C-alpha positions, 0 to 999 in steps of 0.5 A: 596763455592757454584758450579753450573752448568747451562745447556740451552736445546733445544730439547736434548732428545738424549744426556742431560742424558750423560751430566748431568751424565757425569758433576755428576760424574765430580762434584759431589758436584756442584748443576746441572741446566737445563733449559728447553726452549719450548722443544717438546721432553722428554729432561725435563723429562730425566734431572730430571730422570738423577739428574738433576734440571730441570726449565723452561724457557717460552720465545724463545731464549738461550739469554733469557735463560741464563738471567733467569739463572743469575738472578734465582741462587746465587752461587760462581762459574757458570759453563755454557756448552749446553746439546749437548755433544760436550763438555768435563765435565773433564774440568769443574773441572779447571775452577770451580778451576781458578773461586774459586780462584780468577785467572779469573771473567771469563773462556772460554773453547776455542774450535778453538785453540784444535778440532774444525776444525777437528770435525765440518764439518757443512758449513760455521761454521769453518769461521764463528768462525774466521770472529767472531774472528777476528772482536771482536779481532780487534775492541775490541783490545784483543786476544781471540781464542775463542768468540762463546763457549758454555763452559765457567765459571763465578764469581758472580760478573760477573752474577750479573753485566752483562746487557743481551741484546741478546735474542738468540745465540748472547749470547756468543759474548755479554759475551765476548765483556761485559768482555772486555771492563768492564776489567773483568780477562779473563782466556782461557782453551784449550779444546777438543771438539766432534761433535755431535752424529748422531741424535742429530740436531744442532739449528743454523741457518747458515745464519740468526743466522750468520747475527744476530751475525754480527748485534750483533757486529756491535751493540755492536761496536756502543755502547762500541766504539763510538767514534771510530763509529761515526767518520768512519761514518764521515770519509765517509760522509767527503769522500763523501763529498770532492768527489764531492767538488774537481772538483768544487773546481778545475773548479773555480780556471781554470775558476774563475766560481763558477758552481753547487751550489745545489751541494755546497749546499748539500755537506755543509749539509753533511759536517755539518752532517759529524761534527755532528755525529763526536760529537755524538761519542764524547758525547757518548765516556764521557757517556761510561767513566761515565758508566764504573765509575758505574759499578765499584761501582756497583761491590764494591758494589757487593762484600761488599755484597757477604762478609756480607753473 
């Protein structure tokens, strides 16, 4: 049974040596891969000296790095962690045990139930994490505690069936929703989070990356819950139509005259658009069911191929 540690990195020269050394100590049997994403410092050289297998991803963005990692490497257990030394290497053994014993397809390192809110003092990050968590749990009927954590573990089936769309930091949200929507087994493990050491700078931009995550959430709701998404859009259109229609109707009852004919024409058009929008949601909902069946067949084939290997 092969376990790999995957560390996506961009300008983490001040912390990467300690991260690699900690995981070598806690997981001496695991191969440690550091994927350098166009660092302008000597992150790659330090990681290699510390004993990691260093590879390069030249397309900028964490999502692009994760895509390359998942495509390139074959293993039984994948443990992914950031290179900023904010996550405990000591938790990796428990993550590995859960994956290898098939108790979960994805293990989430839950920071928010532990020390995150005490350790992290970056403005709006705490409220942003809560907003994303509450949004995902509401729309996807789940009860996850930490959607955007950077420490996770996966099995072979998850890694090789996950169609990555994100290019940047939205990747964690996409992983969580993909697992929820496709009935993968998820287990959360509370982990101690520590803030970045002095001199280590976060690559997250609170506002621009926050907006990307929000756009990703709406895109995932549209793609994964199309019936709900388009039903809401249809309902909004019907409410707008009703606001303009009922005054004309009440005036007709009181005077017997039909006024504002052009407005009625526009209202009729809006109602037709609302009906079409609803049926678009129905069609996409059916297609999603077919996609889920195809994914299930793909997972069965993956497992059969893994057994043959």
